[in-house]
C-alpha positions in Angstrom: 69.4 52.5 -56.9 67.7 55.9 -57.3 67.2 58.1 -60.2 68.8 61.0 -58.3 71.8 62.8 -59.7 75.3 62.1 -58.3 75.4 65.7 -57.0 72.1 65.2 -55.2 73.3 61.9 -53.7 76.5 63.7 -52.5 74.5 66.5 -50.9 72.3 63.9 -49.1 75.3 61.9 -48.0 76.8 65.1 -46.6 73.7 65.5 -44.5 74.2 61.9 -43.1 72.0 59.9 -45.5 73.8 56.5 -45.6 71.4 55.2 -48.2 72.3 58.0 -50.6 76.0 57.1 -50.1 75.2 53.5 -50.7 73.6 54.4 -54.0 76.7 56.4 -55.0 78.9 53.4 -54.2 76.7 51.0 -56.1 76.6 53.3 -59.1 80.4 53.9 -59.3 82.3 51.1 -57.6 82.6 48.7 -60.6 83.9 51.3 -63.0 86.2 52.8 -60.3 87.7 49.3 -59.7 88.4 48.7 -63.3 90.0 52.1 -63.7 92.1 51.6 -60.5 93.3 48.2 -61.7 94.4 49.7 -65.1 96.1 52.8 -63.8 97.8 51.1 -60.8 98.8 48.2 -63.1 97.8 45.7 -60.3 94.3 44.4 -60.2 94.7 43.0 -56.7 95.2 46.5 -55.3 92.1 48.0 -57.1 89.7 47.1 -54.2 91.9 48.9 -51.7 92.1 52.0 -53.9 88.4 52.1 -54.4 87.7 51.8 -50.7 90.1 54.6 -50.0 88.4 56.7 -52.7 85.0 56.2 -51.2 86.3 56.8 -47.7 87.6 60.2 -48.9 84.3 60.8 -50.7 82.4 60.2 -47.5 84.7 62.5 -45.5 84.3 65.3 -48.0 80.5 64.8 -48.4 79.6 67.4 -45.6 81.6 70.1 -47.3 80.0 69.1 -50.6 76.6 69.5 -49.0 77.6 73.0 -47.7 79.0 74.2 -51.0 76.9 72.2 -53.4 79.9 71.1 -55.4 83.4 69.8 -55.2 86.4 72.0 -54.7 86.9 73.9 -58.0 83.3 73.4 -59.1 83.8 70.0 -60.7 81.0 67.6 -61.3 80.9 64.6 -59.0 82.0 62.0 -61.6 85.0 64.1 -62.7 85.9 64.8 -59.1 85.6 61.1 -58.0 87.5 59.9 -61.1 90.4 62.2 -60.2 90.5 60.8 -56.7 90.7 57.2 -58.0 93.4 58.1 -60.6 95.5 59.9 -58.1 95.3 57.1 -55.5 96.1 54.5 -58.2 99.1 56.5 -59.4 100.3 56.9 -55.8 99.9 53.1 -55.2 101.8 52.3 -58.4 104.7 54.5 -57.2 105.1 52.7 -53.9 108.1 50.5 -53.6 107.1 46.9 -54.2 107.9 44.3 -51.5 110.1 41.4 -52.4 108.0 38.6 -53.9 107.4 35.6 -51.6 106.3 32.2 -52.5 102.5 32.0 -52.1 99.9 29.3 -52.8 98.1 29.5 -56.1 95.0 31.7 -56.0 91.7 30.0 -56.2 89.9 31.2 -59.2 86.4 32.4 -58.6 85.3 31.1 -62.0 84.2 34.6 -63.2 87.0 36.3 -65.1 86.4 39.9 -66.1 86.8 40.9 -69.7 90.2 42.5 -68.9 91.4 39.2 -67.3 90.2 37.1 -70.2 92.0 39.3 -72.7 95.2 39.2 -70.5 94.9 35.4 -70.2 96.2 34.9 -73.7 99.8 35.4 -74.8 99.0 38.5 -76.8 96.9 39.9 -74.1 99.6 39.3 -71.6 102.2 41.0 -73.8 99.8 44.0 -74.2 99.1 44.2 -70.5 102.9 44.1 -69.7 103.6 46.9 -72.3 100.8 49.0 -70.8 102.0 48.4 -67.3 105.5 49.5 -68.3 104.2 53.0 -69.4 104.8 55.9 -67.1 101.9 56.5 -64.7 100.4 59.6 -66.3 100.5 58.0 -69.8 98.9 54.8 -68.4 96.2 56.9 -66.7 95.4 58.8 -69.9 95.2 55.6 -71.9 92.9 54.0 -69.2 90.5 56.9 -69.1 90.2 57.4 -72.9 90.5 53.9 -74.3 89.2 51.6 -71.5 86.7 53.9 -69.8 85.6 55.7 -73.0 86.0 59.2 -71.6 86.3 62.0 -74.1 89.6 63.9 -74.1 88.0 66.8 -72.4 86.6 64.6 -69.6 89.9 62.7 -69.1 91.9 66.0 -69.0 89.6 67.3 -66.3 89.9 64.1 -64.3 93.7 64.3 -64.5 93.8 68.0 -63.8 95.6 68.8 -67.1 94.9 70.6 -70.3 93.4 68.8 -73.3 96.7 69.4 -75.2 98.7 67.8 -72.4 96.4 64.8 -72.4 96.7 64.4 -76.1 100.5 64.5 -75.8 100.4 61.8 -73.1 98.2 59.6 -75.5 100.5 60.2 -78.4 103.6 59.2 -76.4 101.8 56.2 -74.9 100.7 54.9 -78.4 104.2 55.4 -79.8 105.8 53.5 -76.9 103.2 50.7 -77.3 103.7 50.5 -81.1 107.4 50.2 -80.6 107.1 47.6 -77.7 104.6 45.5 -79.7 106.0 45.9 -83.2 106.6 42.2 -83.5 103.0 41.5 -82.9 101.9 43.7 -85.8 104.3 41.9 -88.1 102.8 38.5 -87.3 
């Protein structure tokens, strides 16, 4: 990986530099996959969401190179995060196919921190409560609490005001507190 900025890597990608794009992918893929899994509420779809986000990034790279920035003047990370969040929300809204019986998945032996937390009964309850939140509340919660973004950064990524983001967070916390009240009493 290089020490170049994301914006520089995007400009170089727009000029056809595949190595620069590979550096961008290496730099952002893991975080994007975690974010996509949390927002979509389905970790198995995260890889598809991230691939689509990077495909769109590659397609927009020439216009980035010409303009020197994303549409609206956003920094690369904010712009890319917004793509991932929007794709994840769109994926979460799709009608789900009827479940079919499938063979058990073969564990790869390396569970992520999110999967380890969800493995326990409490973790599973929390994951279900978060999954039941409306998409925008789930996205706000994922950006601020799981990805560690500031309210300003998260609001930019979602394309909303800071006040609207804070309102989403308050409603999400209130819903989670109600849904998980029995855990707090234990």
